[in-house]
C-alpha positions as a Markdown table, in Angstrom:
| # | Residue | x | y | z |
|---|---|---|---|---|
| 1 | Met | -8.2 | 22.8 | 5.1 |
| 2 | Ile | -8.4 | 23.3 | 1.3 |
| 3 | Val | -10.5 | 20.9 | -0.7 |
| 4 | Ala | -9.6 | 20.9 | -4.4 |
| 5 | Arg | -11.6 | 19.0 | -7.1 |
| 6 | Thr | -10.0 | 20.4 | -10.2 |
| 7 | Arg | -6.4 | 20.8 | -11.4 |
| 8 | Gln | -6.9 | 24.6 | -11.3 |
| 9 | Glu | -8.1 | 24.5 | -7.7 |
| 10 | Leu | -5.2 | 22.2 | -6.8 |
| 11 | Ala | -2.7 | 24.6 | -8.4 |
| 12 | Thr | -4.2 | 27.5 | -6.6 |
| 13 | Gly | -4.2 | 25.8 | -3.3 |
| 14 | Leu | -0.6 | 24.6 | -3.6 |
| 15 | Ala | 0.4 | 28.2 | -4.5 |
| 16 | Gln | -1.3 | 29.4 | -1.3 |
| 17 | Leu | 0.6 | 26.9 | 0.8 |
| 18 | Arg | 4.0 | 27.2 | -0.9 |
| 19 | Ser | 5.4 | 29.8 | 1.4 |
| 20 | Arg | 4.8 | 27.5 | 4.4 |
| 21 | Gly | 7.6 | 25.2 | 3.3 |
| 22 | Arg | 8.3 | 21.6 | 2.4 |
| 23 | Gln | 5.3 | 19.5 | 1.2 |
| 24 | Ala | 4.6 | 15.8 | 1.9 |
| 25 | Leu | 2.0 | 13.9 | -0.1 |
| 26 | Val | -0.1 | 11.0 | 1.1 |
| 27 | Pro | -1.9 | 9.3 | -1.9 |
| 28 | Thr | -5.0 | 7.3 | -0.9 |
| 29 | Met | -8.1 | 5.8 | -2.5 |
| 30 | Gly | -10.2 | 7.0 | 0.4 |
| 31 | Tyr | -12.4 | 5.2 | 2.9 |
| 32 | Leu | -9.8 | 6.1 | 5.4 |
| 33 | His | -8.9 | 4.2 | 8.6 |
| 34 | Glu | -6.2 | 4.5 | 11.3 |
| 35 | Gly | -3.6 | 3.1 | 8.9 |
| 36 | His | -4.1 | 6.1 | 6.5 |
| 37 | Leu | -4.1 | 8.5 | 9.4 |
| 38 | Ser | -0.8 | 7.1 | 10.5 |
| 39 | Leu | 0.6 | 8.1 | 7.1 |
| 40 | Val | -0.8 | 11.6 | 7.6 |
| 41 | Asp | 1.0 | 11.8 | 11.0 |
| 42 | Arg | 4.2 | 10.6 | 9.4 |
| 43 | Ala | 3.9 | 13.2 | 6.7 |
| 44 | Arg | 3.5 | 15.9 | 9.4 |
| 45 | Ser | 6.8 | 14.8 | 10.9 |
| 46 | Leu | 8.5 | 15.1 | 7.5 |
| 47 | Ala | 7.2 | 18.4 | 6.2 |
| 48 | Asp | 5.5 | 21.7 | 6.9 |
| 49 | Val | 2.6 | 21.1 | 4.6 |
| 50 | Val | 0.6 | 17.8 | 4.4 |
| 51 | Thr | -1.4 | 17.1 | 1.2 |
| 52 | Val | -3.6 | 14.1 | 0.5 |
| 53 | Ser | -5.2 | 12.7 | -2.6 |
| 54 | Ile | -8.4 | 10.8 | -2.6 |
| 55 | Phe | -8.9 | 9.0 | -5.9 |
| 56 | Val | -10.1 | 5.5 | -6.7 |
| 57 | Asn | -7.9 | 4.9 | -9.7 |
| 58 | Pro | -9.6 | 2.8 | -12.4 |
| 59 | Leu | -6.3 | 2.0 | -14.1 |
| 60 | Gln | -5.3 | -0.4 | -11.3 |
| 61 | Phe | -8.5 | -2.5 | -11.3 |
| 62 | Gly | -8.7 | -5.4 | -13.6 |
| 63 | Pro | -11.8 | -6.9 | -15.2 |
| 64 | Gly | -14.2 | -8.3 | -12.6 |
| 65 | Glu | -12.4 | -6.6 | -9.7 |
| 66 | Asp | -14.2 | -4.3 | -7.2 |
| 67 | Leu | -13.9 | -0.9 | -8.9 |
| 68 | Glu | -17.6 | -0.1 | -8.7 |
| 69 | Arg | -18.1 | -1.3 | -5.2 |
| 70 | Tyr | -14.9 | -0.2 | -3.7 |
| 71 | Pro | -16.0 | 1.5 | -0.4 |
| 72 | Arg | -16.3 | 5.3 | -0.4 |
| 73 | Asp | -17.0 | 7.8 | 2.3 |
| 74 | Glu | -15.7 | 11.2 | 1.2 |
| 75 | Ala | -17.5 | 13.2 | 3.9 |
| 76 | Gly | -16.1 | 11.0 | 6.6 |
| 77 | Asp | -12.6 | 11.1 | 5.0 |
| 78 | Leu | -12.6 | 14.9 | 4.9 |
| 79 | Ala | -13.6 | 15.1 | 8.5 |
| 80 | Leu | -10.8 | 12.7 | 9.6 |
| 81 | Leu | -8.2 | 14.5 | 7.5 |
| 82 | Glu | -9.2 | 17.9 | 8.9 |
| 83 | Ala | -8.9 | 16.6 | 12.4 |
| 84 | Gly | -5.6 | 15.0 | 11.5 |
| 85 | Gly | -4.1 | 18.3 | 10.4 |
| 86 | Ala | -4.0 | 17.9 | 6.6 |
| 87 | His | -3.7 | 21.2 | 4.8 |
| 88 | Leu | -5.0 | 20.3 | 1.3 |
| 89 | Ile | -7.1 | 17.5 | -0.1 |
| 90 | Phe | -7.3 | 16.7 | -3.9 |
| 91 | Ala | -10.4 | 14.7 | -4.6 |
| 92 | Pro | -10.9 | 14.8 | -8.4 |
| 93 | His | -13.4 | 13.0 | -10.6 |
| 94 | Val | -11.9 | 10.5 | -12.9 |
| 95 | Lys | -12.4 | 12.8 | -15.9 |
| 96 | Glu | -10.4 | 15.5 | -14.1 |
| 97 | Met | -7.5 | 13.1 | -13.4 |
| 98 | Tyr | -7.5 | 11.7 | -16.9 |
| 99 | Leu | -8.6 | 14.6 | -19.1 |
| 100 | Asp | -8.2 | 12.7 | -22.4 |
| 101 | Gly | -9.5 | 9.4 | -21.1 |
| 102 | Glu | -7.3 | 6.4 | -20.4 |
| 103 | Pro | -3.7 | 7.6 | -20.9 |
| 104 | Arg | -1.8 | 6.4 | -24.0 |
| 105 | Ile | 1.5 | 6.6 | -22.1 |
| 106 | Thr | 1.8 | 4.6 | -18.9 |
| 107 | Val | 4.6 | 3.5 | -16.6 |
| 108 | Asp | 5.7 | 0.0 | -17.1 |
| 109 | Pro | 6.9 | -1.6 | -13.8 |
| 110 | Gly | 9.2 | -3.9 | -15.6 |
| 111 | Arg | 10.7 | -6.9 | -13.7 |
| 112 | Gly | 9.0 | -7.0 | -10.4 |
| 113 | Gly | 5.6 | -5.9 | -11.6 |
| 114 | Asp | 4.5 | -9.4 | -12.8 |
| 115 | Val | 5.4 | -11.4 | -9.6 |
| 116 | Leu | 3.6 | -11.8 | -6.3 |
| 117 | Cys | 0.4 | -9.6 | -6.5 |
| 118 | Gly | 1.3 | -8.7 | -10.1 |
| 119 | Ala | 1.0 | -12.3 | -11.2 |
| 120 | Trp | -2.6 | -12.4 | -9.9 |
| 121 | Arg | -3.6 | -8.9 | -11.0 |
| 122 | Pro | -2.1 | -8.3 | -14.5 |
| 123 | Gly | -1.7 | -4.7 | -15.2 |
| 124 | His | -2.3 | -3.6 | -11.6 |
| 125 | Phe | 1.1 | -2.1 | -11.0 |
| 126 | Arg | 1.2 | -0.3 | -14.4 |
| 127 | Gly | -2.0 | 1.5 | -13.2 |
| 128 | Val | -0.5 | 2.2 | -9.8 |
| 129 | Leu | 2.7 | 3.6 | -11.1 |
| 130 | Thr | 0.9 | 5.7 | -13.8 |
| 131 | Val | -1.3 | 7.4 | -11.3 |
| 132 | Val | 1.4 | 7.9 | -8.7 |
| 133 | Ala | 3.7 | 9.5 | -11.4 |
| 134 | Arg | 0.8 | 11.8 | -12.4 |
| 135 | Leu | 0.2 | 12.8 | -8.8 |
| 136 | Phe | 3.9 | 13.6 | -8.3 |
| 137 | Gly | 3.6 | 15.8 | -11.4 |
| 138 | Leu | 0.5 | 17.6 | -10.1 |
| 139 | Phe | 1.7 | 18.1 | -6.5 |
| 140 | Arg | 5.5 | 18.3 | -7.0 |
| 141 | Pro | 6.0 | 17.1 | -3.4 |
| 142 | Ala | 9.3 | 17.0 | -1.6 |
| 143 | Ala | 8.2 | 13.7 | 0.0 |
| 144 | Ala | 5.5 | 11.1 | -0.4 |
| 145 | Val | 4.4 | 8.6 | 2.3 |
| 146 | Phe | 3.3 | 5.0 | 1.6 |
| 147 | Gly | 2.5 | 2.1 | 3.9 |
| 148 | Arg | 4.6 | -1.0 | 4.2 |
| 149 | Lys | 1.5 | -3.2 | 4.0 |
| 150 | Asp | 1.6 | -2.7 | 0.3 |
| 151 | Phe | 5.2 | -3.8 | 0.2 |
| 152 | Gln | 5.5 | -4.6 | -3.5 |
| 153 | Gln | 3.9 | -1.3 | -4.4 |
| 154 | Leu | 6.4 | 0.5 | -2.2 |
| 155 | Val | 9.4 | -1.3 | -3.9 |
| 156 | Leu | 8.1 | -0.5 | -7.4 |
| 157 | Ile | 7.4 | 3.2 | -6.6 |
| 158 | Arg | 10.9 | 3.6 | -5.1 |
| 159 | Arg | 12.3 | 2.0 | -8.3 |
| 160 | Met | 10.3 | 4.3 | -10.5 |
| 161 | Val | 11.5 | 7.3 | -8.6 |
| 162 | Arg | 15.1 | 6.2 | -8.9 |
| 163 | Asp | 15.0 | 5.1 | -12.5 |
| 164 | Leu | 13.1 | 8.1 | -13.8 |
| 165 | Glu | 15.1 | 10.6 | -11.7 |
| 166 | Leu | 12.0 | 11.9 | -10.0 |
| 167 | Asp | 12.9 | 14.3 | -7.2 |
| 168 | Val | 10.7 | 12.8 | -4.5 |
| 169 | Glu | 11.7 | 11.2 | -1.2 |
| 170 | Val | 9.6 | 8.1 | -0.8 |
| 171 | Asp | 9.0 | 7.3 | 2.9 |
| 172 | Ala | 7.7 | 4.0 | 4.3 |
| 173 | Ala | 5.4 | 3.9 | 7.3 |
| 174 | Pro | 4.9 | 0.8 | 9.4 |
| 175 | Thr | 1.8 | -1.4 | 8.9 |
| 176 | Val | -1.0 | -0.5 | 11.3 |
| 177 | Arg | -2.9 | -3.5 | 12.6 |
| 178 | Glu | -6.1 | -4.3 | 14.5 |
| 179 | Glu | -5.7 | -5.6 | 18.0 |
| 180 | Asp | -5.8 | -9.2 | 16.7 |
| 181 | Gly | -3.0 | -8.5 | 14.2 |
| 182 | Leu | -5.1 | -8.2 | 11.0 |
| 183 | Ala | -3.5 | -5.5 | 8.8 |
| 184 | Met | -5.8 | -2.6 | 8.4 |
| 185 | Ser | -7.3 | -2.2 | 4.9 |
| 186 | Ser | -10.3 | -0.5 | 3.4 |
| 187 | Arg | -11.3 | -3.9 | 1.9 |
| 188 | Asn | -11.6 | -5.4 | 5.4 |
| 189 | Ala | -15.2 | -3.9 | 5.3 |
| 190 | Tyr | -16.1 | -6.7 | 2.8 |
| 191 | Leu | -15.3 | -9.5 | 5.3 |
| 192 | Ser | -18.1 | -11.7 | 6.6 |
| 193 | Arg | -18.2 | -12.3 | 10.4 |
| 194 | Asp | -16.6 | -15.8 | 10.0 |
| 195 | Gly | -14.1 | -14.4 | 7.5 |
| 196 | Arg | -13.1 | -11.6 | 9.9 |
| 197 | Ala | -12.6 | -14.2 | 12.7 |
| 198 | Gln | -10.2 | -16.2 | 10.5 |
| 199 | Ala | -8.4 | -13.4 | 8.7 |
| 200 | Pro | -5.9 | -12.7 | 11.6 |
| 201 | Glu | -4.5 | -16.2 | 11.0 |
| 202 | Leu | -2.5 | -14.7 | 8.1 |
| 203 | His | -0.5 | -12.5 | 10.4 |
| 204 | Arg | -0.2 | -15.3 | 13.0 |
| 205 | Ala | 1.2 | -17.5 | 10.3 |
| 206 | Leu | 3.7 | -14.8 | 9.3 |
| 207 | Ser | 4.7 | -14.2 | 12.9 |
| 208 | Gly | 5.3 | -17.9 | 13.3 |
| 209 | Leu | 7.5 | -17.9 | 10.3 |
| 210 | Val | 9.5 | -15.0 | 11.6 |
| 211 | Glu | 9.9 | -16.7 | 15.0 |
| 212 | Arg | 11.3 | -19.9 | 13.3 |
| 213 | Phe | 13.7 | -17.7 | 11.3 |
| 214 | Arg | 14.9 | -16.1 | 14.6 |
| 215 | Arg | 15.5 | -19.5 | 16.0 |
| 216 | Gly | 17.8 | -20.3 | 13.1 |
| 217 | Glu | 15.7 | -21.8 | 10.4 |
| 218 | Arg | 16.9 | -20.5 | 7.0 |
| 219 | Asp | 15.5 | -22.8 | 4.4 |
| 220 | Thr | 12.8 | -21.0 | 2.5 |
| 221 | Ala | 10.9 | -24.1 | 1.5 |
| 222 | Gly | 10.7 | -25.2 | 5.2 |
| 223 | Leu | 9.7 | -21.8 | 6.5 |
| 224 | Leu | 6.9 | -21.6 | 3.9 |
| 225 | Ala | 5.7 | -25.1 | 4.5 |
| 226 | Gly | 5.3 | -24.2 | 8.2 |
| 227 | Leu | 3.3 | -21.1 | 7.2 |
| 228 | Arg | 1.0 | -23.2 | 5.1 |
| 229 | Arg | 0.5 | -25.8 | 7.8 |
| 230 | His | -0.6 | -23.0 | 10.2 |
| 231 | Leu | -3.2 | -21.8 | 7.7 |
| 232 | Glu | -4.9 | -25.2 | 7.7 |
| 233 | Val | -6.8 | -23.9 | 10.8 |
| 234 | Ala | -8.5 | -21.3 | 8.7 |
| 235 | Pro | -10.5 | -23.0 | 5.9 |
| 236 | Leu | -12.0 | -19.8 | 4.7 |
| 237 | Leu | -8.6 | -18.5 | 3.7 |
| 238 | Thr | -7.4 | -19.6 | 0.2 |
| 239 | Leu | -3.7 | -18.8 | -0.2 |
| 240 | Gln | -2.8 | -17.3 | -3.6 |
| 241 | Tyr | 0.9 | -17.1 | -2.9 |
| 242 | Ala | 3.4 | -17.1 | -0.1 |
| 243 | Glu | 7.0 | -16.2 | -0.9 |
| 244 | Ile | 10.2 | -15.1 | 0.8 |
| 245 | Val | 11.8 | -12.5 | -1.5 |
| 246 | Asp | 14.7 | -10.2 | -1.7 |
| 247 | Ala | 13.6 | -6.8 | -0.4 |
| 248 | Glu | 15.0 | -4.9 | -3.4 |
| 249 | Thr | 14.5 | -7.2 | -6.4 |
| 250 | Leu | 11.4 | -9.1 | -5.2 |
| 251 | Glu | 13.1 | -12.2 | -6.5 |
| 252 | Pro | 12.4 | -15.4 | -4.5 |
| 253 | Val | 15.3 | -16.6 | -2.3 |
| 254 | Glu | 16.2 | -20.2 | -1.5 |
| 255 | Arg | 17.8 | -19.2 | 1.8 |
| 256 | Ala | 16.3 | -16.5 | 3.9 |
| 257 | Leu | 18.5 | -13.8 | 5.3 |
| 258 | Pro | 17.9 | -10.9 | 7.6 |
| 259 | Gly | 16.1 | -8.2 | 5.6 |
| 260 | Ser | 14.3 | -10.8 | 3.3 |
| 261 | Val | 10.6 | -10.3 | 3.2 |
| 262 | Ala | 7.9 | -12.9 | 3.7 |
| 263 | Ala | 4.9 | -11.9 | 1.7 |
| 264 | Leu | 1.5 | -13.5 | 1.1 |
| 265 | Ala | -1.9 | -12.9 | -0.4 |
| 266 | Ala | -5.1 | -14.9 | 0.3 |
| 267 | Gln | -8.7 | -14.8 | -0.7 |
| 268 | Cys | -11.3 | -14.8 | 2.1 |
| 269 | Gly | -14.6 | -15.2 | 0.5 |
| 270 | Asp | -14.7 | -12.4 | -2.1 |
| 271 | Thr | -12.1 | -10.3 | -0.2 |
| 272 | Arg | -8.5 | -10.3 | -1.1 |
| 273 | Leu | -6.0 | -9.8 | 1.8 |
| 274 | Ile | -2.3 | -9.2 | 1.7 |
| 275 | Asp | 0.3 | -9.0 | 4.4 |
| 276 | Asn | 4.1 | -9.2 | 4.8 |
| 277 | Glu | 6.9 | -9.2 | 7.4 |
| 278 | Glu | 10.5 | -8.4 | 7.2 |
| 279 | Leu | 12.7 | -11.1 | 8.6 |
| 280 | Ser | 14.9 | -10.1 | 11.5 |
| 281 | Ala | 17.3 | -12.1 | 13.4 |
| 282 | Val | 16.5 | -10.3 | 16.7 |
| 283 | Gln | 13.3 | -9.9 | 18.6 |
| 284 | Gly | 11.7 | -6.5 | 18.0 |
| 285 | Gly | 13.2 | -6.1 | 14.5 |
| 286 | Val | 11.5 | -3.7 | 12.1 |
| 287 | Gly | 8.4 | -5.4 | 10.6 |
| 288 | Ala | 7.0 | -4.8 | 7.1 |
């Protein structure tokens, strides 16, 4: 497995691997878990060469957020990725990624970037899209794999690729969950014992909403009211938002339809948690 830390090392490594065929990229911020490894597995099914970036991107962190304390374990990450069959890892210092400091030209997410998580984290998606566009330029992958847990991010990256005519196939991998339903996240490491016990109620509330939808309830206000009632059993969870939105535009819908997405974010102590589910009219529909 090639580990590159500079742009030159990355270019050299990619040149060495080019003859093997199609490349799929998995962008990460490190501190990997089974959810990340599922993205690597999916990339292996899409391409001959699997590349991974490990970079905690300062552009997507706002004032007072957890940039400095974001969990890191590069040695553990590299061991997991080598066992998982990755071919090349790019783990640059911030000064290598942004040679001239914070970039003057960034990618504006436009409509859809200031709703849901964007309303609570101003500038976040500008930072996400800017680093993803830069990674696409550095790697020139045929495909890139992202998790559906970060649904808004996935929608905006797909829109960027389409609108800017970037020649990258954006693939979505299912959310990977703990046994009790909590969506896997590097930030779960922040949770207190009591917070960890209550955090799975987010997915249980979403699952209840999906089940009411399958039984025929379509009024968004009623569906969301039921979700909020469910979360009353978890006093450590402070809901930031809960919405049912169009899966393409991210606009709220008054009447839920198959394919609409129920998305939420909540604060649990000093840990921010997100989750979502796609609404399906049949049992076993594809979840988000």
